[in-house]
N, C-alpha and C positions, 0 to 999 in steps of 0.2 A: 181431315180423312183424302185419304189419296184419291186421284183420277183414278175409275177406272180403264185397263190393258184390255188391249185385244191382242192376243196370238196370231198372226195370220203367216200362213205357210204355199209357198209357190207348187201349185201340184202338179200344173202342165204347163211347158212354155210358152214364151209369148211371140216365139217365130211363127210368122206369114199372119200376125195379130194386125188387125188397125194402129197407126201410132199411135192416137190416143188411149190406146188400152196397153198398151208398152210401153206408157208414160206415166201413165196412173200406176201400175206396177212399179216401177222405177223410184217414181214419189215414196210412198211405202217401204225405198230401200231394199226391196228383193232382185237380187239378182239372177241367182243359178236354180235350179230345181231342186226341192226339198229341203231349199232353206227358208228360214223360223224367225218373223222377227215381233218383236212386242212392239205393240203403237198405242197411245192414247186414243181410247174411244170418244173424240171429237166428230162434229157432224162433218170436216173436212178430209179425215180421213174415212169416214165411212161412204163420205160419195166418190172416192178413189175405190174401196175397196168394192163397191155398186160396179161399176163400171167394168175391173174384169173378173167379177163374182164365179165365173164359169171357171177361172184359171187355181182360185186360190178356196181355200181351205181355213176358215176361222172360228176361235173359239174364246171364249172367256176366259182372263188369268192375265 
């Protein structure tokens, strides 16, 4: 069985955000607005997503 995946899209810029929020977005592999990446559904990635949830859109996939 394959590990679950999450599609994460950066909807808003990290400009002006706290450093830990910007680093969480970078840790997910996102660099530009409207960029989408696929990450494994792990507790670590869920924590990064939770930190920047107001900037991101997340979908199963």
